[in-house]
C-alpha positions in Angstrom: 296.4 269.3 106.4 297.0 270.3 102.8 300.7 270.5 101.8 300.9 274.5 101.3 299.5 274.5 104.8 302.7 272.8 105.9 304.7 275.0 104.0 303.1 278.2 105.6 303.2 276.8 109.1 306.9 275.8 108.6 307.9 279.3 107.3 305.9 280.9 110.0 308.1 279.0 112.6 311.2 279.7 111.0 310.2 283.5 111.0 309.5 283.1 114.5 312.8 281.6 115.2 314.6 284.6 113.8 312.4 287.1 115.5 313.1 285.5 119.1 316.5 285.4 120.7 318.6 282.3 120.7 316.2 279.6 121.9 316.6 277.4 118.7 313.3 275.6 119.4 310.9 276.8 116.5 313.8 276.0 114.1 313.4 272.3 114.5 309.6 272.5 114.3 309.7 274.7 111.3 312.2 272.2 109.5 309.7 269.4 110.5 306.7 271.1 109.0 308.6 271.8 105.9 309.6 268.2 105.8 306.0 266.9 106.0 304.7 269.3 103.2 305.8 266.6 100.3 304.2 263.9 102.2 301.0 265.6 102.5 301.2 266.7 98.6 301.6 262.9 98.1 298.3 262.0 100.0 299.5 260.8 103.3 296.6 260.8 106.0 296.7 264.0 108.4 297.1 261.6 111.4 300.2 260.3 109.9 301.4 263.9 109.0 301.2 265.1 112.5 302.8 262.0 113.8 305.6 262.3 111.4 306.0 266.2 112.0 306.2 265.5 115.8 308.7 262.6 115.7 311.0 264.5 113.2 310.8 267.6 114.9 311.6 266.2 118.3 314.2 264.0 117.0 316.0 266.9 115.4 315.7 269.0 118.6 317.1 266.5 120.8 320.1 265.6 118.4 320.8 268.9 116.7 320.1 271.8 119.2 323.2 271.5 121.6 325.5 270.9 118.5 324.3 274.0 116.7 324.1 276.2 119.8 327.8 275.3 120.6 328.7 276.3 117.1 326.9 279.4 117.2 328.3 280.7 120.6 332.0 280.0 119.8 333.9 283.0 119.9 335.7 283.9 116.6 338.3 286.4 118.3 341.5 285.8 119.4 342.4 284.3 122.6 343.5 286.6 125.3 347.1 285.1 125.2 347.5 286.2 121.5 347.2 289.6 122.8 350.9 289.5 123.8 353.0 291.2 121.1 349.9 293.4 119.9 350.7 297.2 119.7 348.6 299.7 121.6 348.2 303.4 121.7 348.2 305.0 125.3 345.1 307.1 126.0 346.5 308.2 129.2 349.8 308.9 130.9 351.0 305.5 132.8 353.0 306.6 135.9 355.4 304.2 137.4 353.7 301.7 139.6 350.2 303.3 138.4 347.5 302.4 135.8 346.4 304.5 132.9 344.2 303.7 129.6 345.3 302.2 126.3 343.6 301.3 123.0 343.6 297.9 121.6 341.7 297.0 118.4 339.5 300.0 119.2 338.8 299.2 122.7 340.0 300.7 125.9 341.8 298.6 128.4 343.4 299.4 131.5 347.4 299.5 131.1 350.6 299.2 133.2 354.0 299.7 132.4 355.6 296.6 132.6 359.1 297.9 132.8 358.2 300.4 135.9 359.3 303.3 133.4 356.4 305.9 133.3 354.8 306.3 129.7 353.1 309.2 128.1 349.7 309.7 126.5 349.7 309.3 122.7 352.9 306.8 123.1 352.6 303.5 121.2 353.6 300.4 123.3 353.8 296.7 123.1 351.9 294.3 125.1 354.4 292.0 127.3 351.5 290.3 129.1 347.8 290.2 130.3 346.3 289.8 133.4 342.4 290.0 133.6 341.7 293.2 131.5 345.0 294.8 132.3 347.7 295.1 129.6 351.3 295.3 131.1 353.0 297.3 128.3 356.6 298.8 127.3 357.7 301.3 124.9 358.0 300.3 121.3 
Protein backbone atom coordinates (compact mmCIF):
# COMPACT_ATOMS: atom_id res chain seq x y z
CA UNK A 1 0.00 0.00 0.00
CA UNK A 2 1.26 3.54 -0.68
CA UNK A 3 2.22 5.71 2.30
CA UNK A 4 -0.73 8.09 1.94
CA UNK A 5 -3.10 5.09 1.91
CA UNK A 6 -1.86 4.20 5.41
CA UNK A 7 -2.38 7.80 6.54
CA UNK A 8 -5.96 7.87 5.21
CA UNK A 9 -6.64 4.43 6.72
CA UNK A 10 -5.19 5.50 10.09
CA UNK A 11 -7.10 8.79 10.19
CA UNK A 12 -10.30 6.96 9.19
CA UNK A 13 -9.87 4.55 12.10
CA UNK A 14 -9.29 7.47 14.49
CA UNK A 15 -12.53 9.07 13.25
CA UNK A 16 -14.32 5.75 13.83
CA UNK A 17 -12.94 5.69 17.39
CA UNK A 18 -14.21 9.20 18.04
CA UNK A 19 -17.63 8.41 16.57
CA UNK A 20 -18.18 5.20 18.54
CA UNK A 21 -18.66 5.06 22.32
CA UNK A 22 -15.89 3.82 24.57
CA UNK A 23 -14.44 0.70 22.97
CA UNK A 24 -10.89 1.97 22.44
CA UNK A 25 -10.14 -0.59 19.75
CA UNK A 26 -9.96 1.43 16.53
CA UNK A 27 -7.63 3.92 18.24
CA UNK A 28 -4.74 1.48 18.39
CA UNK A 29 -5.24 0.21 14.86
CA UNK A 30 -5.40 3.80 13.62
CA UNK A 31 -2.14 4.59 15.42
CA UNK A 32 -0.61 1.41 14.00
CA UNK A 33 -1.54 2.48 10.48
CA UNK A 34 -0.04 5.92 11.03
CA UNK A 35 3.18 4.31 12.29
CA UNK A 36 3.42 2.13 9.18
CA UNK A 37 3.02 5.10 6.79
CA UNK A 38 6.70 6.18 7.07
CA UNK A 39 7.82 2.59 6.42
CA UNK A 40 5.72 2.51 3.27
CA UNK A 41 7.25 5.82 2.19
CA UNK A 42 10.71 4.27 2.60
CA UNK A 43 9.74 1.45 0.23
CA UNK A 44 9.15 -1.44 2.65
CA UNK A 45 7.23 -4.25 0.94
CA UNK A 46 3.44 -4.60 1.36
CA UNK A 47 3.62 -7.95 3.17
CA UNK A 48 6.02 -6.53 5.75
CA UNK A 49 3.83 -3.39 6.08
CA UNK A 50 0.78 -5.53 6.97
CA UNK A 51 2.83 -7.62 9.37
CA UNK A 52 4.21 -4.56 11.18
CA UNK A 53 0.72 -2.97 11.23
CA UNK A 54 -0.81 -6.09 12.80
CA UNK A 55 1.92 -6.70 15.37
CA UNK A 56 2.23 -3.05 16.37
CA UNK A 57 -1.54 -2.52 16.66
CA UNK A 58 -2.11 -5.67 18.70
CA UNK A 59 0.88 -4.89 20.93
CA UNK A 60 -0.44 -1.39 21.68
CA UNK A 61 -3.96 -2.76 22.19
CA UNK A 62 -2.83 -5.39 24.68
CA UNK A 63 -0.47 -3.15 26.66
CA UNK A 64 -2.14 0.27 26.65
CA UNK A 65 -5.91 -0.24 26.42
CA UNK A 66 -6.55 -1.23 30.05
CA UNK A 67 -4.44 1.62 31.43
CA UNK A 68 -6.04 4.16 29.13
CA UNK A 69 -9.57 3.00 30.00
CA UNK A 70 -8.78 3.17 33.71
CA UNK A 71 -7.44 6.69 33.32
CA UNK A 72 -10.48 7.82 31.34
CA UNK A 73 -12.99 6.31 33.78
CA UNK A 74 -11.53 7.90 36.91
CA UNK A 75 -14.03 10.27 38.44
CA UNK A 76 -12.64 13.77 38.94
CA UNK A 77 -15.36 14.62 41.48
CA UNK A 78 -14.93 14.79 45.20
CA UNK A 79 -15.27 11.58 47.17
CA UNK A 80 -18.58 11.32 49.02
CA UNK A 81 -16.98 11.80 52.44
CA UNK A 82 -15.71 15.22 51.35
CA UNK A 83 -19.30 16.46 51.21
CA UNK A 84 -19.24 16.75 55.00
CA UNK A 85 -19.03 20.41 55.94
CA UNK A 86 -20.48 21.62 52.62
CA UNK A 87 -23.35 24.10 52.69
CA UNK A 88 -26.75 23.14 51.23
CA UNK A 89 -29.98 25.00 50.53
CA UNK A 90 -33.20 23.30 51.63
CA UNK A 91 -35.72 22.93 48.82
CA UNK A 92 -38.43 21.58 51.16
CA UNK A 93 -39.22 21.64 54.84
CA UNK A 94 -37.47 18.87 56.76
CA UNK A 95 -39.75 17.76 59.60
CA UNK A 96 -38.45 16.16 62.77
CA UNK A 97 -37.68 12.53 61.92
CA UNK A 98 -38.70 13.05 58.28
CA UNK A 99 -37.03 13.78 54.98
CA UNK A 100 -37.00 16.69 52.59
CA UNK A 101 -34.98 17.85 49.62
CA UNK A 102 -31.78 19.89 49.65
CA UNK A 103 -29.64 21.28 46.86
CA UNK A 104 -25.90 20.65 46.90
CA UNK A 105 -23.77 21.83 43.97
CA UNK A 106 -26.82 22.19 41.78
CA UNK A 107 -28.14 18.67 42.41
CA UNK A 108 -31.09 17.67 44.58
CA UNK A 109 -30.42 15.31 47.50
CA UNK A 110 -32.54 13.71 50.18
CA UNK A 111 -32.03 15.57 53.45
CA UNK A 112 -32.67 14.68 57.09
CA UNK A 113 -32.24 16.83 60.16
CA UNK A 114 -29.15 15.53 61.97
CA UNK A 115 -30.14 17.15 65.26
CA UNK A 116 -33.83 16.18 65.12
CA UNK A 117 -34.86 19.86 65.01
CA UNK A 118 -37.21 20.65 62.09
CA UNK A 119 -35.74 22.80 59.33
CA UNK A 120 -37.53 25.19 56.95
CA UNK A 121 -37.45 25.51 53.16
CA UNK A 122 -34.91 28.09 51.96
CA UNK A 123 -32.75 27.66 55.05
CA UNK A 124 -28.99 27.20 54.62
CA UNK A 125 -27.60 24.14 56.36
CA UNK A 126 -24.31 22.31 56.79
CA UNK A 127 -23.79 18.63 55.95
CA UNK A 128 -22.92 16.63 59.08
CA UNK A 129 -22.74 13.18 57.49
CA UNK A 130 -23.71 11.29 54.34
CA UNK A 131 -25.53 7.97 54.17
CA UNK A 132 -26.00 6.78 50.58
CA UNK A 133 -27.88 9.62 48.88
CA UNK A 134 -29.18 11.12 52.10
CA UNK A 135 -27.51 14.15 53.66
CA UNK A 136 -27.82 14.67 57.40
CA UNK A 137 -27.83 18.43 57.87
CA UNK A 138 -27.90 21.00 60.67
CA UNK A 139 -28.81 24.67 60.52
CA UNK A 140 -25.96 27.09 59.87
